[in-house]
N, C-alpha and C positions, 0 to 999 in steps of 0.2 A: 545533333546540329543545333547551333544557336539560330533561332528562327526569326528574331526581330528584323524587320526590314522596312524600308521606305520604297514602295513600288511606284515608280513614276513612268513605267513603260507604256508606250503607245505604239501604234503600227509602224510609224516612221522613226521610232526612237533608236539612235545608235547605242549599242550595248558594248561596254568596254570592261574587261576583266583584268584586274591587277593580281598577280600571283607571286607569292613569296613571303618574306618575313613581316610579322606584326610584332612590335616590341615597344619598350619604353626607353627613351633616351634619358639616362640618369646624369644630369648636370650637377656640378657642385652645389647649386642652389635649389635642387629639386628635380623631380622626374617629369618628363613631358612625353606625350605619345609620339611614336615615330615608326621607323623602318622604311626603307626606300620605297617599296611598293605601296605601303600604307600612306606615306606622304604623297606619292603620286596619285593615289585614288582620291584622297581628300582634296588635293588641289584641282584635279580634273572635275570632280563632282561640283566644286564651286565655280570653276570656269566654264563648265558645260551643263548648266541646269536643265537643258532640253534633252539630256541623255540619261542613260542608266549606267552607273559605275558600280561594279561588283568587286568584292574583295574575297579572293580565295586564299585562305591561310588557316592557321590554327592558333588558338589561345588556350591558356589553362583555365581551370575551374576556380582559380584564385580571384582575389579582389581586383587585381590588375587586368585579368581577362574580362571581367564584367565592365570595367572602366574603358577598356579598349573598344568594346562594342558601342558604348555610349559615345565615345569620341568619333568613331566612324559615322554613326547615325547623325551626329551633330553637324557633320559636313555634307550629309545627304548621300552617303555611301550605303549600298545594299549589302547587308551582312549575312544574308541567308546561306552563303557558301562558307562562312567562317566555322571551322570545326572546333569542337571541344577536345582537349587533350589531357591526359594524365600528367603531362609534364608542365612545369611552370611557364607562365607567359614570359616571353623573351625580354631580356634587358641588354642594353649596351651602355657602357660607362663612357661619357663624352667629356673631353677636355678641349677648351679653346685657347688659342694663343692670343697675343696682344692685338693681332690683326683680325681676330674673330674666326680664324681658320680652325676647323674642328679635327680632332683625332678620336678614334673609337676603339673600345675593347669589348668584345661580345661575350656574353655568358654562354656557356655550352649547355647541351641537353635541354634545349628550350622547346616549347610547344610547336613552333613553326618548323622545327627539324623533323617532325613526325607526321607530316601531311599524309593523308590516306586517299587512295583513289576510290571514288564512289561511282556507281553506274550512271547516275544522272549527269555527271560531269561531261560525258561524251556529247550529250545534246546541248549543254551549256556552251561547250567549245564551238560547236557548229553554228550556234545562234549568234555568237559575238562578232562584232565588226572590228575589234582590236583587242589585243592582249599584250600586256607589258610584263616582262620578266627580267631577272638579272642572274648573276652568278652566285651571289651570297646565299640566296635561298636554296641553292643546290649543294650546300656544303656537306649534307648528309644524304646517303643513298636513297632513303625512303622518299623524302621530299623531292629530291632530284628526279626520281622516276615519275612522280606525279606531274611535276612542272613540265617535263619534256613530253610526256604523253598528252597533256592538255594542249600544249602548243601545237603538237603534231596533228591533233584531231580537228583543228580549226580549218575552215574552208580556204581555198587558194587565194581568194580576194581579201581575206582578213589581214589587217595590219599586225604583223608579228614584231613587236618592238622590243629590242634588246637594249636595256640600259645597263651596261656592263657591270658597273659598281664593284670593282675589284677591291677587296678588303683583305689584306694580309693577316693571317696565313691561310685564309679560307678560299683559295682558288688554285687551280693548276691549269696547264695548257690543254689537257684533255677536256675539262669542263668548258673552257673557253671555246675550243674547236667545235664541240657539240652544239653549244649555244649559237655560235656564228652560223652554223649550217641551218639552224631552225629559223633564224630571223630574216625579215625583209626590210626592216628599218633598224638602224644602229645609232645609238647615242653613247658617246664616250667623253671623258675629259682629256686634256692634253697629255697627261702622264700615261693614261691608258692607250691613247693613240700611239705614243712612242713604244709602249710595250708590244702592242699588236703589230706595229710595223716591223719591229725586230723579229717577232715570232714568224712573220710571213716573208721576211727578206725584202720588204719594200723600203725604198729610200727616196730622197728628194724632198721637195717642199711638202707642207701639209696638204696643199691643194692637190698635188700629184698623188700623194698617198691615199687621200680620200677617194680620188678617182679610181685608183687601183682596187680599193676595197669594194667600191660600188660595182665595178666590172667583175671582179673575181667572185663576189658573193651574190651577185644579181640583186643588189639592194634597190629599193625605191628611193631611199633617202638616207643620208648619213649626216650626223651633227657632231661637232666637237665643241665642248664648252671650255673656256679658258679663264674663268674667274674674272678678275678685274680687267683682263685684256679682251673680254667680249666672247664671241662665238662664231663658228663657221658652219656652213651648210652646203651640202652637195647633193643635187638631185640626179646625178649621173649624166647630166647634160651641161650644167653650169655650176660654178662655184660662187658662193655668197659669203660675205664677211660683215660683221657688225660690231662696233665697239660696245663695251659695257656702259650702262647708265651709271652716272656718278651719284652714289647714295651713301648715307651714313650707315655703315654695316654694323648690325647688332650681332648676328652670327650667320654663318653660311649653311647651316643645317637645313636640308630640304630644298635648297636653291636649284640644284640640278634636277631634282624630282619635279619641281614646278615647271622648269624648262621643258622636260619631257611631256608633262601634262598639256601645256599650251601647244606644243608641237603636235600632239595627238589630236587635239581639238581642231587645229588648222588643217591637218591632213583629212580628217573626217568631213570638214566643211568644204574641202576642195580649194583652200586658199593657195595663193601663189607662194613659192618658196621664200621670197623676200618678205611677204606678210607674215608667214609662219615664223621666220627668224626674228622679226621685230617683236611679235607678240610673246614669243618664248623668252626673249631677252628681258622684256618688261616684267614678266611674271617672276623670273628668277631674281631680278633686282628688288622687287617688292618683298619677297620672302627674306632677302638679306637684311631688310630693315626691321624684321620682326624677330622675336625670340622663339626658337623651336621650329620644327619642320612642317607644322600643319596650321598656319594662321588662317583666319577667315579673310577672304579677299574682299575689298570694297566693291560694291555694286552701284553703278550709276543709275 
């Protein structure tokens, strides 16, 4: 285990675990630290300094593995659950179009594909207030088994947040179905909503589809991000919609992860759905103005 950590835990400290891929986003002009769960962890640790954010993943013993630890620590993320692997630290090759929209090509046989279950993870799962996971981290059987077991071991009142993160060709309907059964909070983008609606035979407006998902899955909350068109939220009682903030987009890497992070903070604080949507939209907009998925957030 890599044991460097920043322990800020107190009796009333909310504990959140991000589980899944840790990797480096390789842009044409250089590499930047990333991976959706790692982006989420870094953003949440910055947005929720009163909490303890932990990263459950694996990195290689290579130079980028050591650098990944330092990047997580720099944002205040607890790295004591980050496993060392014989496989290289993950990489994804990123290209952005003229509008700053990113596309991704993931390296295979990466450290985060070889996550191992360890006995102490059972208690970690039971102690956490929220866990965030996605489908990409489940592209290999070993890591998929660990992620699913960890989420299953959490207490009934834990927020089980699924940020779907469909990345072709690394998903299938079985992985999606298992993940949906495990979650009680769901965050998707509009393309993923369309895919899920077709998969479940849901039709009608986005508002109607989100209501159907909340009811059929027993969700506490569902969010749909729509890029420059804003975002929607459904708490199974009411539907909320908010336009995107108009900003100068540098790139969109990590914007959805920041949205999920701000949403998590709001849920843990007991904020109203409208407040949660407003805060999440602002967090995503800020990340769009920065380069890479793990910028430092300004603090007033």
